[in-house]
C-alpha positions as CSV (number, residue, x, y, z in Angstrom):
1,M,0.0,0.0,0.0
2,D,1.3,3.4,-1.0
3,L,0.9,5.5,2.2
4,G,1.9,8.6,0.4
5,D,-1.3,8.7,-1.6
6,P,-4.2,9.9,0.5
7,W,-6.8,8.2,-1.6
8,M,-5.1,4.8,-1.2
9,L,-4.9,5.4,2.6
10,L,-8.6,6.4,2.9
11,S,-9.7,3.6,0.6
12,G,-7.7,1.0,2.6
13,L,-9.2,2.3,5.8
14,L,-12.7,2.2,4.5
15,I,-12.4,-1.3,3.1
16,G,-10.7,-2.4,6.3
17,L,-13.6,-1.0,8.3
18,V,-16.1,-2.9,6.2
19,G,-14.0,-6.0,6.7
20,I,-14.0,-5.5,10.5
21,V,-17.8,-5.2,10.5
22,L,-18.2,-8.3,8.4
23,F,-15.7,-10.2,10.6
24,N,-17.6,-9.3,13.8
25,I,-21.0,-10.2,12.3
26,G,-19.6,-13.5,11.1
27,R,-18.0,-14.2,14.5
28,K,-21.3,-13.5,16.4
29,E,-23.5,-15.4,14.0
30,V,-20.9,-18.2,13.5
31,N,-21.1,-17.6,9.7
32,F,-17.9,-18.8,8.0
33,K,-18.6,-16.9,4.8
34,L,-18.8,-13.6,6.5
35,L,-15.9,-14.4,8.7
36,T,-13.5,-15.2,5.8
37,T,-14.8,-12.3,3.7
38,G,-14.2,-9.9,6.6
39,A,-10.7,-11.3,7.2
40,A,-9.9,-11.0,3.5
41,L,-11.1,-7.4,3.4
42,C,-8.9,-6.5,6.4
43,V,-5.8,-8.1,4.9
44,Y,-5.6,-7.6,1.2
45,P,-5.3,-3.7,1.1
46,Y,-1.8,-4.1,2.5
47,F,-0.7,-6.0,-0.6
48,V,-2.3,-3.9,-3.4
49,G,-0.4,-0.9,-4.9
50,S,-3.1,0.4,-7.3
51,L,-6.2,2.3,-6.3
52,L,-8.1,0.8,-9.3
53,I,-7.1,-2.8,-8.4
54,L,-8.0,-2.1,-4.8
55,W,-11.6,-1.2,-5.6
56,L,-11.9,-3.9,-8.3
57,A,-10.8,-6.5,-5.8
58,F,-13.3,-5.1,-3.2
59,A,-16.1,-5.4,-5.7
60,G,-15.1,-8.9,-6.6
61,I,-14.9,-10.1,-3.0
62,M,-18.3,-8.5,-2.2
63,A,-19.8,-10.0,-5.4
64,G,-18.5,-13.4,-4.3
65,L,-20.1,-13.0,-0.9
66,Y,-23.4,-12.0,-2.5
67,L,-23.3,-15.0,-4.9
68,A,-22.4,-17.4,-2.0
69,H,-25.1,-16.0,0.2
70,R,-27.7,-16.1,-2.6
71,G,-26.9,-19.8,-3.3
72,T,-27.8,-20.9,0.3
């Protein structure tokens, strides 16, 4: 993560906060899908160096959660 770019920093913070919320909901409801999605959202922004890829990965992970939830 490029900490010199304020948009990367704010995007990583926002995505991480969404991840924390999903992780806590998954932990309280014992929902493995929410738990793993929340953990992924908390971790992956540290390894992405592009703002576009950061938001595309976020959209992909959330779409995967939606499709997994819709299937059950």
